[in-house]
N, C-alpha and C positions, 0 to 999 in steps of 0.2 A: 723730674727725669728732664726737662728740658733746659733746666737750669746748668747740670751735668753740659748737653750739646753747648751750651753757649759757649761755658769755660773751656771746652774742649777746643772748642774754634778758637777760641782765645788765642789758647796756648800754641795751637798748630800755626794760629800766624803770626804770632810773635817767635817762633822756630822757623820758621819760612823767611822770615825779616832777619834774624842774626847769618842764617845761611850765607844772605848775600849778601852783608856786612850796615845793614838798616837798622837803626835804632828801634827803641819802644814803640815810640810814636808813630814814628811811619807803619810800623807792624799793624797799630789796635785801628788806625785811624784807616790808612789804602788797603792794608791789605784783611780787615775783619769789617768798618765799618762800607767802606767803598772800593770791596773787589774787583771788579773787573778793570777800573782805574788802574789801582794798586799794583794788580798785578799783570797789567799792560805797560806801566812806571820801570816793573822790575825787568819782564820779558822783552823789552826792547830797549832800554834804558845801557847804561855805561855799566851797568852791577854785575860781576861774576860768585856765581856759586865757589864755594870755600868749605872744603871741609871741617867741619867741627869736633873737636874732641870732648865730650862731656863726661867727667869722673862720675 
């Protein structure tokens, strides 16, 4: 079960990065591995949330 939790956390980080216009590398390293720094960059940086329609 821990593997599923890690995969889900990576999936969520990548989706959050997509919603803020960031690429997968940013999402993995800064939102998953270094989350306090990454969420600070997303929250206080120039990135804006945009609605994404997934099929």
